C-alpha positions in Angstrom: -97.9 30.7 -26.7 -95.3 28.2 -25.7 -92.5 29.4 -23.4 -90.1 29.6 -26.4 -92.5 31.7 -28.4 -93.3 33.9 -25.4 -89.6 34.6 -24.8 -89.1 35.4 -28.5 -92.0 37.8 -28.6 -91.1 39.4 -25.3 -87.4 39.6 -26.1 -87.9 41.4 -29.5 -90.5 43.7 -27.9 -88.2 44.6 -25.1 -85.3 45.4 -27.5 -87.6 47.5 -29.7 -89.0 49.4 -26.8 -85.5 50.0 -25.3 -84.2 51.2 -28.6 -87.2 53.5 -29.1 -86.6 55.0 -25.6 -82.9 55.4 -26.5 -83.7 57.3 -29.6 -86.1 59.6 -27.8 -83.5 60.1 -25.1 -80.8 61.0 -27.6 -83.0 63.5 -29.4 -84.7 65.3 -26.5 -82.4 64.8 -23.4 -78.8 63.9 -24.1 -77.4 67.0 -25.7 -79.5 69.4 -23.6 -78.3 67.7 -20.5 -74.7 67.9 -21.6 -75.1 71.6 -22.2 -76.5 72.2 -18.7 -73.7 70.3 -17.2 -71.1 72.4 -19.0 -72.8 75.6 -17.9 -72.9 74.4 -14.3 -69.3 73.4 -14.3 -68.3 76.9 -15.6 -70.4 78.5 -12.9 -68.7 76.4 -10.2 -65.3 77.4 -11.4 -66.3 81.1 -11.3 -67.8 80.7 -7.9 -64.7 78.9 -6.6 -62.4 81.7 -7.9 -64.6 84.2 -6.1 -64.4 82.3 -2.9 -68.1 81.5 -2.7 -68.1 78.0 -1.2 -71.8 77.9 -0.6 -72.5 78.5 -4.3 -69.9 75.9 -5.3 -71.7 73.3 -3.1 -75.1 74.2 -4.6 -73.8 74.0 -8.1 -72.2 70.6 -7.6 -75.5 69.4 -6.2 -77.1 70.5 -9.4 -74.4 68.7 -11.4 -75.0 65.6 -9.4 -78.7 65.8 -10.3 -78.0 66.2 -14.0 -75.6 63.3 -14.0 -78.2 61.1 -12.1 -80.9 62.2 -14.6 -78.7 61.1 -17.5 -77.4 58.0 -15.8 -80.8 56.6 -14.9 -82.1 57.1 -18.4 -79.0 55.5 -20.0 -79.3 52.6 -17.5 -83.0 52.1 -18.2 -82.3 52.0 -22.0 -79.4 49.5 -21.5 -81.2 47.2 -19.0 -84.4 47.0 -21.2 -82.4 46.0 -24.3 -80.2 43.6 -22.4 -83.2 41.9 -20.9 -84.5 41.4 -24.5 -81.2 39.9 -25.5 -81.3 37.5 -22.5 -84.9 36.6 -23.3 -83.8 35.5 -26.8 -80.9 33.5 -25.4 -83.3 31.7 -23.0 -85.6 31.0 -26.0 -82.7 29.2 -27.7 -82.1 26.9 -24.8 -85.8 26.0 -24.1 -85.5 22.6 -25.9 -82.9 21.6 -23.3 -84.7 22.8 -20.2 -86.2 19.7 -18.6 -89.3 21.2 -16.9 -93.0 20.9 -17.6 -94.4 23.2 -20.3 -96.6 24.9 -17.7 -93.6 25.6 -15.5 -91.5 26.8 -18.4 -94.2 29.2 -19.4 -94.5 30.5 -15.9 -90.8 31.2 -15.8 -90.9 32.9 -19.1 -93.8 35.2 -17.9 -91.9 36.0 -14.7 -88.7 36.8 -16.7 -90.5 39.2 -19.0 -92.3 40.9 -16.0 -88.9 41.4 -14.3 -87.3 42.6 -17.6 -90.1 45.3 -17.9 -90.2 46.4 -14.3 -86.4 46.7 -13.8 -85.9 49.5 -16.4 -89.1 51.2 -15.2 -87.8 51.2 -11.6 -84.4 52.6 -12.8 -86.1 55.3 -14.8 -88.2 56.4 -11.8 -85.2 56.7 -9.4 -84.4 60.3 -10.4 -88.0 61.4 -10.1 -89.1 59.5 -7.0 -85.9 59.8 -5.0 -86.4 59.2 -1.3 -90.0 60.5 -1.1 -92.0 58.5 1.5 -89.3 56.0 1.8 -88.7 54.3 5.2 -85.0 54.2 4.4 -82.6 57.1 4.3 -80.6 55.7 1.3 -83.0 53.6 -0.8 -86.2 55.0 -2.4 -89.3 53.1 -3.6 -88.1 53.2 -7.2 -84.8 51.5 -6.2 -86.8 48.9 -4.3 -88.9 48.2 -7.4 -85.7 47.9 -9.6 -84.0 45.7 -7.0 -87.0 43.4 -6.7 -87.3 43.1 -10.4 -83.6 42.2 -10.6 -84.1 39.6 -7.9 -87.0 38.1 -9.9 -84.8 37.8 -12.9 -82.2 36.0 -10.8 -84.9 33.5 -9.5 -86.0 32.8 -13.1 -82.4 32.2 -14.2 -81.9 29.8 -11.3 -85.0 27.9 -12.4 -83.8 27.7 -16.0 -80.4 26.6 -14.8 -82.1 23.8 -12.7 -84.0 22.7 -15.8 -80.7 22.6 -17.8 -79.1 20.6 -15.1 -81.9 18.1 -15.1 -81.6 17.7 -18.9 -77.8 17.3 -18.9 -77.3 15.4 -15.7 -80.4 13.4 -15.1 -81.4 12.6 -18.7 -84.6 14.6 -18.6 -86.6 15.8 -21.7 -87.0 19.4 -22.7 -90.4 18.4 -24.3 -89.9 20.8 -27.2 -88.4 20.1 -30.7 -84.9 21.4 -31.4 -84.5 24.4 -33.6 -84.7 23.7 -37.4 -81.4 23.3 -39.1 -82.5 24.8 -42.4 -80.1 27.3 -44.1 -82.5 29.9 -45.4 -81.2 33.2 -46.9 -82.6 35.1 -44.0 -80.8 33.0 -41.4 -77.5 33.0 -43.3 -77.6 36.7 -43.9 -78.3 37.6 -40.3 -75.6 35.2 -39.0 -73.0 36.4 -41.5 -73.9 40.1 -41.1 -73.9 39.8 -37.3 -70.5 38.2 -37.2 -69.1 40.9 -39.5 -70.5 43.6 -37.3 -69.0 42.1 -34.2 -65.7 41.7 -35.9 -65.7 45.3 -37.0 -66.6 46.5 -33.5 -63.8 44.5 -32.0 -61.3 45.9 -34.5 -62.4 49.5 -33.9 -62.3 48.9 -30.1 -58.7 47.7 -30.4 -57.8 50.7 -32.5 -59.4 53.1 -30.1 -57.6 51.5 -27.1 -54.3 51.7 -28.9 -54.5 55.1 -30.4 -57.0 57.3 -28.5 -57.5 55.9 -25.0 -54.3 57.1 -23.2 -54.3 60.3 -25.2 -57.7 61.1 -23.9 -56.7 60.3 -20.3 -53.6 62.6 -20.6 -55.7 65.4 -22.2 -58.4 65.1 -19.5 -55.8 65.4 -16.7 -54.2 68.4 -18.3 -57.6 70.2 -18.7 -58.5 69.6 -15.1 -55.1 70.8 -14.0 -55.5 74.0 -16.0 -59.0 74.6 -14.5 -57.7 74.1 -10.9 -54.7 76.4 -11.6 -57.0 79.1 -12.9 -59.3 78.8 -9.9 -56.4 78.8 -7.5 -55.0 82.0 -9.1 -58.3 83.8 -8.7 -59.0 83.8 -12.5 -62.6 83.4 -13.7 -61.7 82.9 -17.4 -62.0 79.2 -17.5 -64.5 79.2 -20.5 -61.9 77.7 -22.8 -61.0 74.9 -20.4 -64.7 74.0 -19.8 -65.3 74.0 -23.6 -62.3 71.8 -24.1 -63.5 69.4 -21.4 -66.9 69.2 -23.0 -65.3 68.6 -26.4 -63.2 65.8 -25.0 -66.2 64.2 -23.3 -68.2 64.3 -26.5 -65.3 62.7 -28.5 -64.9 59.9 -26.0 -68.7 59.3 -25.8 -69.3 59.0 -29.6 -66.3 56.7 -30.0 -67.3 54.4 -27.2 -71.0 54.5 -28.3 -70.0 53.6 -31.9 -67.9 50.7 -30.6 -70.6 49.3 -28.3 -73.5 49.8 -30.7 -72.0 47.9 -33.6 -71.2 44.9 -31.4 -74.7 45.0 -29.9 -76.3 45.1 -33.3 -74.1 42.2 -34.4 -75.2 40.1 -31.4 -78.8 41.0 -32.1 -78.6 39.9 -35.8 -77.0 36.6 -34.8 -79.8 35.9 -32.2 -82.5 36.9 -34.6 -81.0 34.4 -37.2 -82.0 31.5 -34.9 -85.6 32.7 -34.4 -86.5 33.2 -38.0 -88.6 30.0 -38.1 -91.0 31.7 -35.7 -91.3 34.8 -38.0 -94.4 33.8 -40.0 -94.1 36.1 -43.0 -93.6 35.5 -46.7 -90.0 35.4 -48.0 -90.2 38.9 -49.5 -91.1 40.6 -46.3 -88.7 38.6 -44.2 -85.9 39.6 -46.5 -87.0 43.3 -46.3 -86.8 43.3 -42.6 -83.4 41.6 -42.6 -81.9 44.1 -45.0 -83.5 47.0 -43.1 -82.1 45.8 -39.8 -78.6 45.3 -41.1 -78.7 48.7 -42.9 -79.7 50.5 -39.7 -77.1 48.5 -37.7 -74.4 50.0 -40.0 -75.9 53.5 -40.3 -76.3 54.2 -36.6 -72.7 53.6 -35.3 -71.1 55.1 -38.4 -73.0 58.4 -38.1 -72.6 58.4 -34.4 -68.9 58.4 -35.0 -69.3 61.3 -37.6 -71.1 63.5 -35.1 -67.8 65.2 -34.2 -67.4 66.4 -37.8 -71.0 66.8 -39.1 -72.7 67.8 -35.9 -76.5 67.5 -35.7 -76.8 66.3 -39.3 -74.9 63.1 -38.4 -76.9 62.8 -35.2 -80.2 62.9 -37.1 -79.0 60.3 -39.6 -77.8 58.1 -36.7 -81.3 58.4 -35.2 -82.8 57.4 -38.5 -80.6 54.3 -38.5 -81.9 53.4 -35.1 -85.4 53.9 -36.4 -84.8 51.5 -39.2 -83.7 48.8 -36.7 -86.8 49.5 -34.6 -89.1 49.2 -37.7 -87.4 45.9 -38.7 -87.9 44.6 -35.2 -91.6 45.5 -35.2 -92.0 43.8 -38.5 -90.5 40.6 -37.2 -92.6 41.0 -34.1 -95.7 41.0 -36.3 -94.4 37.8 -37.9 -94.0 36.2 -34.4 -97.7 37.1 -33.7 -98.8 35.5 -36.9 -96.8 32.3 -36.2 -99.1 29.3 -36.8 -97.7 27.1 -34.0 -96.2 24.6 -36.5 -93.1 23.8 -34.4 -95.0 23.5 -31.1 -97.7 21.4 -32.9 -95.0 19.1 -34.2 -93.8 18.7 -30.6 -97.2 17.7 -29.5 -97.7 15.3 -32.3 -94.4 13.6 -31.5 -95.5 13.0 -28.0 
């Protein structure tokens, strides 16, 4: 594999793996974790109204553990998919990185190694903690994650140096530029991705103008009611805790729908550039393109409908994510079957 092909393959693989982990997390962890957090918050309010400070401290430690559990899994999912996006971006600029093919391939391998180890380290933070750590604040999992992040930074510095040599010193990238053909697959992915990003921006602007400040005011009022109830020695804060959970769910699904539709739009646009490396016949390439765009619409729409349809909408949203994953795996097979035509053309030219 050339550095470009290696980055394409690794980038798509990281995105597919990150999305698969996100789907599993949403089904088996997210809602259960939220339910436990709500129960713990209710127990803390009741313990505070009874004057049991020790129980309040223990319950909030439990809440902190639940939030860390959720946070590390969300961060692992996000960092893995974002590393895949960045790998695809680096693949696009390889013709303009004036380094030797061997050095570029080494940088690509190091980047994919860091992109894999970083989310693994983040995922393990909650389970490893500070066990056997020489530091009182940083555990071995955090050390792994930070080291992987430093590796990514080193690779990006190397890529930036190659770009500087190409732009400032007149060096050669030693790879052919991307084909300028306007196939149906490339045009559909580019147009569909741009439309998804536009819709995401429009919905984000609508949410910021209509719901954002209303949610903040409502949250402050709920917390004020909870504190007043606790201060008055009342244990009946079930309604307030339920209202707080409902508000958190409403905010979460709207932000998730906004971010996911933009991410899928960016993914579609990036994949439009790498289609020459997907070595499949036209019929299968078009199937994967349509499946990816369909899932990119289904997932955010039904995430947004979870407030009204409940678990049914959540299941359909997970199905939309599965469609995107299957489409990515199909394109990944095409990258594996790639014949080396573009890289061979580069060698022939030299």
